[in-house]
C-alpha positions, -999 to +999 in steps of 0.1 A: -224+527-080-203+512-108-193+533-138-196+502-161-218+506-192-255+501-186-264+467-201-289+465-228-325+458-220-334+421-219-364+405-236-376+391-202-393+415-178-366+429-155-370+426-118-377+457-097-342+456-084-328+455-119-350+484-129-338+505-099-302+496-106-304+507-142-322+539-133-296+547-106-267+541-130-284+562-156-290+590-130-253+589-120-243+594-156-268+622-163-260+640-130-223+638-139-229+652-174-254+679-164-252+685-127-281+680-103-299+712-113-295+706-150-305+669-150-340+660-160-360+629-152-368+623-189-331+623-196-325+597-169-354+576-181-340+576-217-305+568-205-319+538-185-340+526-214-373+531-196-402+555-196-405+585-173-433+567-156-410+538-147-387+562-130-415+578-111-428+544-100-395+537-084-382+571-073-405+600-063-381+627-077-345+637-083-340+641-046-349+604-040-324+594-067-297+615-051-303+599-016-302+564-032-269+572-049-256+585-016-266+553+002-247+533-023-216+554-019-217+553+019-224+516+020-193+509-001-170+530+019-184+523+054-181+485+048-144+490+039-138+511+071-159+488+094-141+457+081-108+471+092-116+492+123-140+466+136-115+438+132-101+421+163-066+436+159-062+460+129-025+463+119-007+494+107-006+478+073-043+472+072-050+508+083-025+521+056-045+501+030-078+515+043-065+551+042-052+546+007-084+531-005-106+559+011-083+585-005-084+568-038-122+567-037-122+605-037-101+607-069-120+579-087-155+592-077-149+629-086-183+631-103-200+619-071-181+643-049-192+672-072-228+660-071-227+657-033-213+693-029-240+706-053-268+689-033-253+700+000-253+737-012-289+733-022-298+717+012-282+745+033-301+771+013-335+755+012-350+746+046-373+719+033-344+702+015-321+707+045-346+690+068-347+659+045-309+659+041-303+661+079-328+633+086-311+611+060-275+619+072-285+613+108-300+579+099-269+570+080-246+579+109-268+561+134-267+529+113-229+531+110-225+538+147-247+508+156-228+485+132-194+496+146-205+492+182-220+458+174-188+446+157-165+460+185-186+443+212-187+409+193-149+410+190-144+425+225-125+455+210-121+487+229-126+516+205-102+545+211-130+570+211-168+568+211-182+551+180-202+582+171-171+604+173-152+579+152-178+579+125-180+617+125-142+618+122-139+595+093-168+611+074-157+646+081-121+639+072-131+621+040-154+650+029-128+677+038-100+660+020-123+656-010-127+694-013-089+698-015-085+669-039-112+681-063-097+715-066-061+704-068-059+667-080-031+648-063-026+673-035-038+650-008-010+626+003-021+591-003-010+581+032-025+610+051-058+592+061-039+561+072-015+583+093-045+598+111-060+564+117-028+549+130-022+578+154-058+575+166-055+538+173-019+542+186-004+519+160+032+525+147 
């Protein structure tokens, strides 16, 4: 989700996609300013330039907004990773670039990482939220695994480990490094992720 300023409302009636995009960008800003617990839907509606009813007609609650924001974050990063790992012959330089970009995404999206951690804490403490969170994460991982397997098969590429394990590894490493980077900005070596990927794929 871009941090660019939310464009002013147009005279014409915005499409449903435009409405949802404005609401999500507003939600990202309000969550960043107030945290998930402190954010209110009326604040999000005001920031987006719509009524609270417009928010409810597109997103059932704050949880739905969070999951939509998470989908956007994952789509952006997974496309980057799949483009490199699922290529016919990823080079060391390409993996170095991938690792650097994934690491940079943590620093640039600090607000998102904090929101993710806040929601994760809520999920592991509230069984109903945890069940929803787990269903969503499993669906995300399954989609990434299917896409990776499809690309690898189309290119006749032998993955170094099972696609599911590779997805777990990249997601887990990204989240773990984010914890360290948030607490101590700059502590994570820019080339660490790429070193892991190069070693995994046996590239020097």
